[in-house]
C-alpha positions in Angstrom: -12.6 9.6 -0.2 -9.7 12.0 0.8 -6.8 11.7 -1.4 -4.6 13.9 1.0 -2.4 12.5 3.9 -2.6 14.9 6.9 1.0 14.7 7.8 3.6 17.5 7.2 6.6 16.2 5.1 9.1 14.5 4.9 7.4 11.3 4.9 7.7 8.2 2.7 5.4 6.6 0.0 5.4 3.0 -0.9 4.0 2.6 -4.4 2.7 -0.6 -5.5 1.6 -1.4 -8.9 0.3 -4.7 -10.3 -1.5 -6.6 -12.7 -3.4 -9.8 -11.5 -4.1 -13.3 -12.7 -7.4 -14.7 -13.3 -7.4 -16.5 -10.0 -8.6 -14.1 -7.4 -10.5 -16.3 -5.0 -9.6 -14.7 -1.4 -8.0 -11.7 -2.9 -10.7 -9.0 -1.8 -10.7 -10.5 1.8 -6.9 -10.6 2.1 -6.6 -6.9 0.7 -9.2 -5.6 3.4 -7.4 -7.7 6.1 -4.0 -6.2 5.0 -5.4 -2.6 4.9 -6.9 -3.1 8.4 -3.5 -4.5 9.6 -1.5 -1.7 8.0 -3.7 0.9 9.9 -2.3 -0.5 13.2 1.4 -0.4 12.4 3.7 1.9 13.8 4.4 5.0 11.5 1.5 4.2 9.1 0.0 7.6 7.7 -2.6 6.4 5.2 -3.2 4.8 1.9 -4.9 5.3 -1.5 -5.7 2.7 -4.1 -7.3 2.3 -7.5 -7.7 -0.7 -9.8 -8.7 -1.2 -13.4 -6.6 -3.0 -15.8 -3.5 -2.1 -13.7 -3.8 -1.6 -9.9 -2.0 1.0 -7.9 -1.7 1.4 -4.1 0.2 4.0 -2.5 0.7 3.9 1.3 2.5 6.4 3.3 4.8 5.9 6.4 6.7 8.1 8.7 10.0 6.3 8.3 12.0 3.9 6.3 12.2 1.7 9.4 8.3 1.6 9.8 8.3 0.5 6.0 10.8 -2.3 6.8 8.8 -3.3 9.9 5.5 -3.7 7.7 7.3 -5.6 4.9 8.4 -8.1 7.3 5.1 -8.4 9.6 4.3 -11.9 9.7 0.7 -11.8 8.1 1.7 -9.2 5.6 4.7 -11.5 4.6 2.0 -14.6 4.2 0.0 -12.3 1.9 2.9 -11.3 -0.1 3.6 -15.0 -0.9 -0.1 -15.7 -1.7 0.2 -12.7 -4.2 3.3 -14.1 -5.9 2.0 -17.6 -6.2 -1.6 -17.0 -7.1 -2.9 -13.4 -7.5 -0.4 -11.4 -9.3 0.7 -11.7 -12.8 3.4 -8.9 -12.1 4.0 -6.1 -9.7 6.5 -3.5 -8.8 7.4 -1.5 -5.8 9.0 1.8 -5.5 9.8 3.6 -2.2 9.9 7.6 -2.5 10.7 10.2 0.1 8.0 12.9 -0.1 9.6 16.3 0.5 6.7 18.5 -0.5 3.1 18.1 -0.8 -0.2 20.0 -1.5 -3.7 19.1 -2.6 -7.0 20.5 -3.8 -10.5 19.4 -2.9 -13.5 21.2 -4.2 -15.8 20.1 -1.5 
């Protein structure tokens, strides 16, 4: 698994953190569908994700316009509503401009 985004700054990171409810039927399928859909959106640069007690997904985008387009994409909007009504106890979103980036990979 790569943690690095192969794109020169500046670009944008959308940080989504969440805790889930106990009602997760259909969640994994929707998460995979949204990841596949995000990958074909204009300006998508990559994504990293981890989940334990708190989940965190960071998606990377070329522009703020690309982020706005993704937020309003019809299937993504439906998934967001399902998340609010069924899957998430709470969540937060931060959008950040990445001005510098570097990484280390032992392999």
